[in-house]
C-alpha positions in Angstrom: 72.9 80.9 91.4 73.9 84.7 92.2 74.8 83.4 96.0 77.0 80.6 94.4 78.5 82.6 92.0 79.2 84.8 94.3 80.7 82.6 96.9 83.0 81.1 93.7 84.3 84.6 92.7 84.7 85.0 96.7 86.8 82.1 97.4 89.5 82.6 93.5 89.9 86.0 95.4 90.2 84.9 99.1 93.1 82.1 97.5 94.9 84.6 95.7 95.3 86.9 99.0 96.3 84.1 100.8 98.8 83.0 98.4 100.4 86.4 98.2 101.0 86.5 102.2 100.2 90.0 102.5 97.3 92.3 102.2 95.9 96.1 102.8 92.2 96.8 103.3 90.1 99.5 102.2 87.0 100.0 104.2 84.0 103.0 103.8 80.5 103.1 105.2 77.8 103.9 103.0 74.2 105.2 103.7 72.3 102.2 101.9 75.0 99.1 102.6 76.9 100.5 105.9 79.8 98.8 105.1 81.7 98.0 102.1 85.2 96.6 102.4 87.8 95.9 100.1 91.2 94.0 100.1 94.1 95.1 98.2 97.3 92.8 97.9 99.9 91.8 95.8 100.1 88.8 94.0 103.3 86.6 93.9 104.5 88.0 90.8 104.6 91.4 92.0 101.1 92.6 90.7 98.9 95.1 92.6 95.0 93.5 92.9 92.0 95.3 94.2 89.0 92.7 95.0 85.4 93.5 96.5 85.4 90.9 99.9 82.4 91.8 101.8 79.5 93.9 101.8 77.9 94.0 105.2 75.4 95.9 107.4 77.2 97.9 110.5 74.8 98.0 113.5 77.7 99.7 115.5 79.2 102.2 113.6 81.9 103.5 116.7 85.7 102.6 116.1 85.0 99.4 118.1 82.1 98.3 116.2 83.5 98.9 113.3 86.5 96.7 114.3 84.4 93.6 115.4 82.9 93.5 112.6 85.8 93.4 110.6 87.5 91.1 112.9 84.2 88.8 112.1 84.8 89.2 108.4 88.5 88.4 108.4 87.4 85.2 110.6 84.6 83.9 108.3 87.2 84.4 105.8 90.2 82.9 107.6 92.3 85.6 106.6 95.2 86.1 109.0 95.2 90.0 109.6 97.4 89.6 112.8 100.0 88.4 110.5 99.3 89.3 107.2 97.7 92.7 107.3 100.1 95.5 106.6 98.2 98.6 105.5 94.8 100.2 106.2 93.0 102.8 104.4 89.6 104.9 105.5 88.3 108.2 105.1 89.0 110.9 108.1 86.2 110.2 110.1 86.8 110.0 113.9 85.2 106.4 114.0 88.0 105.2 111.3 91.0 106.9 111.7 90.9 108.1 115.4 94.2 107.8 117.1 92.6 106.0 120.4 89.2 104.4 119.5 88.9 104.4 115.6 89.2 101.4 113.6 92.8 102.5 113.1 94.0 102.2 116.3 92.2 98.9 117.4 94.0 97.1 114.3 97.0 98.7 115.0 97.0 97.8 119.2 97.2 93.5 117.7 99.4 94.6 114.7 101.5 97.4 114.5 102.6 96.9 111.1 98.8 97.9 109.6 100.1 101.1 108.1 97.2 103.8 108.0 96.8 106.0 105.0 94.2 108.5 104.5 93.3 108.2 100.8 94.5 111.0 99.5 92.3 111.1 96.6 89.7 111.7 99.5 91.5 114.6 100.9 91.5 116.6 97.7 88.4 116.2 97.2 87.9 117.7 100.7 89.9 120.5 99.9 87.9 121.3 96.6 84.7 121.4 98.4 85.7 123.4 100.8 87.2 125.7 98.6 84.0 125.9 96.3 81.7 126.4 99.5 83.9 129.1 101.2 82.9 131.2 97.9 79.2 132.6 97.6 79.3 133.2 93.7 80.6 129.5 93.5 78.0 127.6 95.5 75.4 129.5 93.4 76.7 128.6 90.6 77.0 125.1 91.6 73.3 125.3 92.3 72.5 126.8 88.7 74.7 123.5 87.4 72.7 121.3 89.9 68.9 122.8 88.7 70.0 122.9 85.3 71.1 119.1 84.9 67.8 118.2 87.1 65.3 120.3 84.7 67.1 118.8 81.2 67.0 115.4 82.8 63.7 114.7 81.5 63.0 112.7 78.0 61.5 115.6 76.2 64.0 118.1 77.3 67.0 116.0 77.0 65.2 115.4 73.2 65.4 119.1 72.5 68.8 119.7 73.7 70.0 116.5 71.5 68.3 118.4 68.5 69.9 121.8 69.0 73.2 120.2 69.3 73.0 118.2 65.9 72.3 121.9 64.9 74.8 123.8 66.6 77.6 121.4 66.8 77.2 118.7 63.5 80.5 117.6 63.9 80.5 116.8 67.9 79.5 113.9 69.5 76.1 114.3 71.7 76.0 114.7 75.1 73.5 114.6 77.9 73.8 116.5 80.9 75.6 114.8 83.7 74.2 114.4 87.3 76.0 116.0 90.1 77.2 113.6 93.5 77.7 115.5 96.6 80.4 112.9 97.2 82.4 112.9 94.2 83.5 116.2 93.0 85.0 114.3 89.9 81.2 114.1 88.9 80.9 118.2 88.6 83.9 118.0 86.0 81.7 116.1 83.7 78.8 118.2 84.3 80.8 121.3 83.9 82.4 120.1 80.4 78.6 119.4 79.0 77.6 122.9 79.2 80.8 124.3 78.6 81.2 122.8 75.1 77.5 122.5 74.2 76.7 126.0 75.8 75.6 127.6 72.8 72.9 124.3 72.1 72.2 125.0 76.2 70.8 128.3 75.8 68.9 127.4 72.7 67.1 124.6 74.5 66.4 126.9 77.3 65.5 129.5 75.3 62.5 127.5 73.2 61.5 125.7 76.3 60.5 129.1 77.8 58.1 129.3 75.3 56.7 125.6 76.1 52.7 125.0 76.5 53.4 123.6 79.5 53.7 126.0 82.3 55.6 124.1 84.5 58.3 123.8 81.8 57.8 127.1 80.6 58.2 129.0 84.4 61.2 126.7 85.2 62.9 127.4 82.1 62.5 131.3 82.2 63.5 131.2 85.8 67.4 129.5 84.9 67.6 131.1 81.6 69.0 134.6 83.2 71.3 132.8 85.7 72.4 130.3 82.8 72.9 133.2 80.3 74.4 135.7 82.7 77.8 136.9 82.6 78.3 135.9 86.0 78.0 132.0 85.3 79.9 131.9 81.9 83.0 133.6 84.0 83.0 131.4 86.9 82.0 128.5 84.5 85.5 129.1 83.0 87.3 129.1 86.2 85.8 126.1 87.6 86.8 124.5 84.0 90.5 125.6 84.5 90.4 124.2 88.2 88.6 120.9 87.6 91.5 120.3 84.4 93.9 120.1 87.2 91.8 118.5 89.8 90.2 115.8 88.3 93.4 114.5 86.4 95.1 114.1 89.8 92.3 112.4 91.9 92.3 109.6 89.1 96.3 109.7 89.1 95.9 109.4 93.2 93.7 106.5 92.6 95.6 104.9 89.9 97.0 101.3 90.6 100.3 102.1 89.2 100.7 104.8 91.5 104.5 104.2 93.4 105.3 106.7 96.0 108.6 105.1 96.0 
């Protein structure tokens, strides 16, 4: 049933792509599915659409291997990429955007019109990552946030955190700790905002958990408490919030379907 529904949706997507007469391709690799392919195309009324077309296992992740896989997918779905492909977007990996042996160059050797664009949001993400990782204090801060969110993810501790919020912030929406992602730094913004806006509840919860009858919980809380309650942690949290208040909206804008460089 799922395969039938999948084929029906894909058939509709491909019909729209072929009707548009032009499309761009967005390809990325993941650790679990190995390859993710999306198409961005302009419909006959000028509206830009982005659709997922294929999830495939990439047994050869070299530039040539990815090109062969891309060609096979296009042949399978009868996409005239040599005539209608006008753009390609990947990350900065050499197998993707390499000038001589990357997927980009293999495609452009047969279709020079397929302009390559390195995702601007990805570049911004790399800049933020490099800047943060170049400072020891910020690395320690991020590590403390990660340890805090992991520790507070247990159901009982989450309930304690919710209870503290209801007591200290009765007029504010209850929030839960957000997990961090090593690849998507916008997740850091969400995690930091929860701690920033519910800081007193975080401190009260940790303080209460240091007295927990469960030895493991009490020891972990005692280890976290002085780090989270320190002046340095608070100062860096304020700094990072100011940074993410700028970079997160920018990242969202760079990924917006309404973005127009013209």
